[in-house]
N, C-alpha and C positions, 0 to 999 in steps of 0.2 A: 504494500500500500504506500504509494508515493504521491504527494500532492499537497495542496493547501486547503484548509477549511476556514471559511469565513465565519468566525465565532462572534456571537453577540454577547459580550461580557455583561453580566448583570451586577448591580450594586452589591457590595459586600464581599466580592471575590477579588483576590489579587490575581495578577497575570500568572503567577506561579501556581495558584490554586487551579486555574483553568487547565494548565498543562497537566497537572497531577490527576485531575478528574478525567481528562481525555485519555490519559494512559490506561486508566481503568476501563473506560468505555470501549476503547479501540483495541485493548489488549496489546499495546505496543509501547516500547520504551523510547524509541527514537522520535521525540516530539519536541519542538521548540517554538516559543512565541516570538513575535516580531517587534517588540517594544512595550515597555511598561505602561500600563494604564492604571491610574490610582484606584484603590479599592472602592472609593465612594463614587467613582465615575463609571459610566456604562458606555457600551457601543462596540464598534468594530475592532476586533483583535484577530488578525490573520494568524493562524497557527500552522506551522509546517510539519509535515509527516514524512517519515522515512528519508529518502534522498533529498527531499525538498528542504530539509533542515540546512542544507548548504546555501540556501538563498535567504535565510533569516536576516542576515546583515543587510542585504540589498533592500528588503522590504522596510527595514528600520529606517533606511535613508530616504524613503519616499515622502512626498508632501502629504499632509493630513488636513482634514476638515473637521472642525468641532462646532457644536452649538453650546453656548454657555449663557448662564444668567449671572450677571455681575451685580453685587449688592454694594451700593455706595454708602459711605458714612460709617463703615465698620472695618476694623483691621484685626486680623488674628495672627497667631504665631505660625500657623500652617498655610496662611493665605487663602484658606477656604473655611467653610462652616464647621469642619470637624475639629478645629483648633480652639485655643483659649483666646477670648476677646482681649485685645491689648488696648484698643482705643475706639471710642464712638464719637461721631461728630454730626452736627446738623448738615443737611444737604441743601444749601441755598444757591442752587445753580439753575440756569435756564436749560431747556432741552437743547437749544442751539449750542450752548457752551459745551455741553456733554458730547454732542455729536462731533464738534470740531476737534475736541481733545482725542476722542477715540480714533477718528480718521487720521490724526497726525502720527499714529503708530504704524500706519501702512508703510512698508518698505523695510529696510534693514535697521535694526537697532541692537544695542548692547544690553543683554539681559543677564542679570545675576541669578544663578540657579538658587532655588529656595533651600533652606536647611532641611526641611522635611521632603527629601527626595532620595532616590536610590543611587545617586552619584556617589562615588567613593573618593575619599581623601586618605592617602597612606593606607589603603587597603580596608578602610572602614567606611560603611555607609553613612552619609550625612544625616539621614533620619535617625540612625542609632545614636549618633553623637548628640543630636538635638534632644532626644528623649533622656539623655544623661545630663542635660542642661549645658552642654558644651556647644559654643558657636565658633566656627572657624571662618577665616576669610575665604571667600569664593571669588574667582576671577570672572569677570563679565564675559559672556560668549555672544558672538554675533549670530542673531537669528533673523529670519526673513518672514515678515508678515505680508503675504502675497495679496490678501484682500480681507476686509472686514465689512460685513453686511449687517447693519443695525436692523434687527427684525421688529423690535418694539422698545419703547421707552415709557415706563410707568414709575417715575422716580419714587424711591431710591433704586429701583431695579432697571437694568438694561439687559435685553436679550439680544445676543449677537451671534453671527456665524463667522468663524475665523478660519481662513485658509492659510496654512503656515508651513514653514520648513521643518525638518527634523530638529529635535532638541528644544523645541519651544514649549515653555510651560504656560498654559493658559491662565492658571491661577496667579502666576507672577505677572502676566500681562494685565490682569485685572488690578492687581496690587499697584503696578506702575501707573496705570491710568488714574487710579484713585489718588496716588501721590501727586501726580501732575495737576489734578483738579483741586488738590488741597483739602479734600475731605476724607481721603482714605477709601479703600474698597477691598472686598474679598470676593471669591468665587462661591456662588451659592449652588450651582448645578452645572454638570458637564456631561455631554454625550459626544462621543466621536462618531461622526456620520460617514467618514470614508478614509481609507488608507489606499492611496493610488486608485486602482480600479475596483477595489473591494468596497461595496456600498452597504449601508445599514439595512436597506430594504431586503437584501438577499441573505443577511446574516442569520445564523441559527443559534438558539440558546443551547446550553449543555443538555437540557432535558430533551429538546427536539433532536439533537444529534444522537442521543442515546436511543430514542425511538426509531430513528432512521437506521441506526446500526443494527438494532434487533430485527428490523424488517429485511435486512440484507441488501439495502439500497444505498450504502454509504458512498459508492462511486458517483452517485447522482449529485452530491454536494462537494465532491473533491475536485478542486481546480487543478489542472495540469501544471507542472512546473514551469513550462514555457510561457504561462500567463504573465509572469513577472517580466519577461523580455520581449513582449509583443511589439514594443516600439522599435526593436532592432530589425534591420533587413534580414531576410532568411535565404539560405542556400541549401541545396541538396547534393549529396554525393552521387556519382554515377554507380550503377549496379555492380560494375566490375571493380569498384574501389571500396566496397563495404568492409573488407578485412582491414584495410589501412585505417579506415574510420574507427572501427570498433576497438582497435588496438591503441587508440589515442595518439596516433602519429600526426605529424604535420601533413597538411593536404596541399600539394601543388595545384596551381590553378587549373590545369587540364582535367583533373579528376572531379571538378565541380560541374554539375549539369548546367548552371547558369554562366559558365566560363566566358562566353562571348559578350555578356552584358554587365557582369557584376562590377567590373572596375568603374564603368560609367555610373552605375547605380550608387556605389560607395562614394564616388567623387561628388555627386550631387547631394548625397545624404549628409556627409560629414564635412566639417571644416578641415583645412589642411593639418592643423595641429591636434586634431582629435584622434583617439585610438579607434581604428575602424573595426568595431566588433560586430559580429553577425551571429544569428542563430543557425545552427547546423543540424540538418535532418538527413536520415538515410534515404534511399530511393523509395522506401515504402512509407515515408513521411513520419517516421519515428524520431522524436526529438533526441538528439545526442548530447549537445552542449553548446557552450559559447566559445567561439574562436575569434582570433584577431588577425586581420589581414596585414601582412608585411609587404608593402608596395615594392620595395627594392628587390625582395626575393621572389615576389609573385607567388606567395603561398600563405596558407592559413595555419596559425599556430593555436593549439588548444589552450584555453584559459581556465575553463571549468567544465568538467564532464559529468553527466548525469545518467548516461545509458551505456551499458556494455552488453555484448552478446558474444558468446563463444561459438 
């Protein structure tokens, strides 16, 4: 069983809990999640099964979309409603002032990771240090807020949809917006609605996955590994070169079915300084792995392989 399951994580579960429960449901050990989602948050958590665990890091790097409720006038030590209230303030702001402030965060900005997070300092999680009453200095990290759509404003609450880069903490974004407004803020609610092409509408709860597994239809919700790479150009090996392909060798241009057109395709798809990566399939259209084209040598070099056949 190799592929990706689009899990809808429910409140109260950690990402590790989801993996542990899936190991029991699927009777498999080789399972990994693709990025931590806070226990109090819910939403899309792609989980990789079998050989697909090799793409966990790639999915972690993908853009994500969240819907959040920000509560103005309240600051907590965790930057969300699970923490201890540190300060409360009156919210004497116009809707227009709030809108302008929120919109000013679109683009790149330096975000300081919260103490209550899974990031490690000297091998110890920040959240463990925070629970011990220890606060350490954290370096600001550049994150990208690609878009913020304000869905509703009913002060002191603002509901917004945030499209952001990897490594972005939405509760920290809420905290930073509150700080800039001068009244403080924390996150009251969070749901992750998408990770790359994995959407919440198609996500399944653990209970639903267990029911599907018992019915013998788990393949129906298992996304193939190459879903992660669907934006890359694809090539196929010729039938007489399958042995070369399955053994993980470099592939000279002549053994590729698209040999006559692939160089033109790659030239139009990539900039000159980009690594020219492609999806490689055998002649029966089985996904084999990711290769990189070396222009000078006119051959494809394996980068990551997922399929072998003897």
